[in-house]
C-alpha positions in Angstrom: 0.0 0.0 0.0 1.5 3.4 -1.0 1.4 5.9 1.8 1.7 9.7 1.2 2.1 12.2 4.0 0.8 15.7 3.5 2.1 18.6 5.4 -0.4 20.0 7.8 -1.1 23.7 8.0 -2.9 23.5 11.4 0.1 23.6 13.6 0.4 26.3 16.2 3.9 25.3 17.4 6.9 25.6 15.0 9.0 22.6 14.3 12.1 23.9 16.3 9.9 24.4 19.3 8.4 20.9 18.9 12.0 19.5 18.9 12.8 21.5 22.1 9.6 20.3 23.8 10.3 16.7 22.8 13.9 16.8 24.0 12.9 18.3 27.3 10.8 15.1 28.0 12.8 12.6 26.0 13.6 10.5 29.1 10.1 9.6 30.0 7.8 9.7 27.0 7.3 8.0 23.6 5.2 9.8 21.0 3.5 8.2 17.9 1.3 9.5 15.1 -1.4 7.1 13.9 -1.8 7.3 10.2 -4.9 5.9 8.4 -5.0 4.6 4.9 -8.4 6.2 4.1 -10.1 9.2 5.7 -13.4 7.3 6.7 -12.4 3.7 6.5 -14.9 1.2 8.1 -17.3 4.2 8.7 -18.1 4.1 5.0 -17.7 0.9 2.9 -13.9 1.1 2.8 -11.1 -1.2 4.2 -8.7 0.4 6.7 -5.1 0.0 7.8 -3.3 2.0 10.4 0.3 2.8 10.8 2.0 4.1 14.0 5.0 6.3 13.1 7.5 7.3 15.7 7.7 11.0 16.2 11.2 10.7 17.6 12.3 9.0 14.4 10.7 11.7 12.3 12.6 14.4 14.1 15.8 12.4 14.0 15.7 11.6 10.3 14.3 14.7 8.8 13.9 17.4 11.5 10.2 17.2 11.1 8.0 15.2 13.5 5.2 14.8 10.9 7.3 13.2 8.1 9.3 10.1 7.6 11.0 9.2 4.3 9.3 6.7 2.0 10.5 3.2 2.7 11.0 3.8 6.4 9.3 1.0 8.3 6.6 2.2 10.8 7.0 1.1 14.4 3.6 -0.7 14.3 1.1 -1.5 11.6 -2.3 -3.2 11.6 -3.6 -5.8 9.3 -6.1 -4.7 6.7 -9.5 -4.3 8.3 -12.3 -5.4 6.0 -15.4 -3.2 6.1 -17.7 -6.1 5.2 -16.6 -7.9 8.4 -17.9 -5.0 10.6 -20.6 -6.3 13.1 -23.1 -4.2 14.9 -21.0 -1.1 15.5 -18.1 -3.4 16.3 -14.9 -3.4 14.2 -13.6 -6.6 12.7 -10.8 -8.7 14.2 -7.4 -7.3 13.4 -3.7 -7.9 14.1 -0.8 -5.6 14.9 2.6 -6.2 13.5 6.0 -4.6 13.8 6.2 -4.2 10.1 4.0 -4.7 7.0 2.7 -8.3 6.9 4.0 -8.7 3.3 7.5 -7.6 4.2 10.1 -10.2 5.1 12.5 -7.8 6.8 12.3 -4.5 8.6 14.1 -1.7 6.8 17.0 -0.1 8.6 16.6 3.6 9.4 19.6 5.9 8.9 21.6 7.2 11.8 20.0 9.9 13.9 20.8 13.5 13.0 19.6 14.8 16.3 21.3 13.3 19.4 19.6 12.3 22.6 16.3 11.2 21.2 14.8 7.9 22.3 15.2 5.1 19.8 12.3 3.2 18.5 11.8 -0.2 20.2 13.3 -3.0 18.2 10.9 -5.8 17.2 11.8 -8.9 15.2 9.2 -10.1 12.7 9.4 -13.8 12.8 8.3 -15.7 9.7 7.7 -19.4 9.0 9.9 -20.9 6.3 6.9 -21.6 4.1 6.8 -19.5 0.9 4.5 -16.5 1.2 4.1 -16.8 4.9 3.3 -13.7 7.0 5.1 -12.8 10.2 3.7 -13.5 13.7 1.7 -10.6 15.0 2.6 -8.7 18.1 -1.1 -8.6 19.1 -4.5 -9.6 18.1 -7.8 -7.7 18.8 -11.2 -9.4 18.8 -14.7 -8.0 19.5 -16.7 -11.1 20.4 -20.4 -11.4 19.9 -22.9 -8.8 18.7 -22.5 -6.4 21.7 -21.7 -2.7 21.4 -24.6 -0.7 22.9 -25.2 -1.7 26.6 -22.0 -3.8 26.8 -18.7 -3.9 25.0 -15.8 -6.4 25.6 -12.5 -6.7 23.8 -10.3 -9.7 23.8 -6.7 -8.8 23.4 -3.8 -11.2 23.0 -0.2 -10.0 23.2 2.5 -12.2 21.7 6.1 -12.2 22.8 7.7 -12.4 19.4 10.6 -14.8 19.5 12.3 -17.6 17.5 10.1 -20.1 19.4 7.1 -19.0 17.5 8.6 -20.2 14.3 10.0 -23.6 15.3 8.3 -26.7 16.6 7.4 -26.9 20.2 9.7 -30.0 20.5 12.5 -27.5 20.7 11.3 -26.8 24.3 9.7 -23.4 23.5 8.7 -21.5 26.6 5.0 -21.7 27.5 4.4 -18.0 28.1 4.8 -16.7 24.5 1.4 -14.9 24.8 -0.7 -13.1 27.4 -4.4 -12.6 27.3 -6.1 -9.3 28.3 -9.7 -8.2 28.6 -11.1 -4.7 28.0 -14.6 -3.8 29.2 -16.6 -0.6 28.9 -18.1 0.8 32.1 -21.9 1.4 31.6 -22.5 4.0 28.9 -19.5 6.1 29.8 -16.3 6.5 27.8 -14.4 4.5 30.4 -12.8 1.1 29.9 -11.3 -1.3 32.4 -8.3 -3.3 31.2 -6.8 -6.3 33.0 -4.8 -9.4 32.2 -6.8 -12.6 32.4 -5.9 -14.8 35.4 -3.2 -12.5 36.5 -4.7 -10.2 39.2 -1.3 -9.2 40.4 -0.8 -7.2 37.2 -3.4 -4.7 38.4 -6.2 -2.9 36.7 -5.8 -0.1 34.1 -8.4 2.4 33.0 -8.8 4.2 29.7 -11.2 7.1 30.0 -12.3 10.2 28.2 -10.5 13.3 29.4 -9.8 16.6 27.6 -8.2 18.5 30.4 -5.2 16.1 30.3 -4.2 17.9 27.1 -3.2 20.9 29.1 0.0 19.3 30.4 3.2 20.4 28.7 3.9 16.9 27.2 0.7 17.1 25.2 1.6 20.4 23.5 2.3 19.1 20.0 1.0 22.2 18.1 -2.4 20.7 17.0 -5.8 21.9 18.1 -7.8 20.2 20.8 -10.7 18.0 19.7 -13.2 15.7 21.4 -12.5 12.0 21.6 -9.4 12.0 23.7 -8.4 9.2 26.1 -6.0 8.8 29.0 -4.7 5.5 30.5 -4.1 5.3 34.2 -2.9 2.4 36.4 -4.5 1.3 39.7 -2.5 3.9 41.5 -3.9 6.7 39.3 -0.5 7.2 37.6 -0.7 8.5 34.0 0.5 5.8 31.6 -0.6 7.1 28.2 -2.7 9.7 26.4 -4.5 9.5 23.1 -5.1 12.9 21.4 -7.8 12.9 18.8 -7.2 14.6 15.5 -9.6 15.8 12.8 -7.4 15.1 9.8 -7.8 13.2 6.6 -4.5 11.4 7.1 -3.7 11.3 10.8 -6.1 9.5 13.1 -4.5 10.9 16.3 -1.4 10.9 18.4 -0.4 8.5 21.2 2.0 9.6 24.0 3.3 6.9 26.3 4.8 7.8 29.7 7.4 5.1 29.9 8.5 5.9 33.4 5.0 4.7 34.6 5.1 1.5 32.5 5.2 -1.5 34.9 7.2 -4.5 34.1 4.1 -6.6 33.3 2.5 -4.0 31.1 4.4 -4.0 27.7 4.2 -1.0 25.5 2.5 -3.3 22.9 -0.4 -3.7 25.3 -0.7 0.1 25.6 -0.6 0.6 21.8 -3.0 -2.3 21.1 -5.6 -1.4 23.7 -5.6 2.2 22.5 -6.2 1.2 18.9 -8.9 -1.3 19.9 -10.9 1.3 21.9 -10.3 4.1 19.3 -11.6 1.9 16.5 -14.7 1.0 18.5 -15.5 4.6 19.3 -14.8 5.7 15.7 -17.2 3.2 14.3 -19.9 4.2 16.7 -19.2 7.9 16.4 -18.6 8.2 20.1 -15.3 10.0 19.5 -17.3 13.0 18.2 -18.8 13.8 21.6 -17.7 14.3 25.2 -14.1 14.9 26.3 
């Protein structure tokens, strides 16, 4: 799929100021832009694919947070979501990969031109040796049943990509190559509880609508505030991540992860996957047009 990136004219903060803001917080945040393949995919009869581009990498390679050279591998990419598989205001099942499913190898990014920026997390895409095989996903998102109005549950599986996923289990592969999570909406509110199945010691996390969170300095990315924002907190009310909604034909939104508050048992893949799972649900039901 060919991706083109248009330059936005809606910024209120100049690129040099964005670089300064990012470097001020480079030790504790990761920032992504979520690109969409079509402006209204799934909402109208169109398939949809999402890419998460590392803002740090954009600044490092080009000096602009909103542009990455063609051929640069995104940090994360979803499978192609089929519009005809949409259930009652529920998105279809989709996977998240560390590179495009049709690509056998991740491309290598040039050396950073700006020192001190956080490097993108390295993920290996493991393929079977069968011709035409696709890599193992980092995560899979399922929306079971025909719920969506009075109840909404998401089944999320996070895979620990490793060589054991390719070879036979007779090679004594470890048993914990995946973890299962559940995300449940609370009543009619824009609030979602996330927890790992059969692992209560991991704790409970909550995604909820919140527009005031955009007032903190880390969220000043130069784009206007819109409805449809979300913040993720752990069971100690510490801020883990913020999703900032965008009204853009190319960019779905921005995701900021506060890495210093990531616990050992909450991988960044779980944060990214749960964010996309909830955002796609709210987008299909037009819930992201209202509230905080």
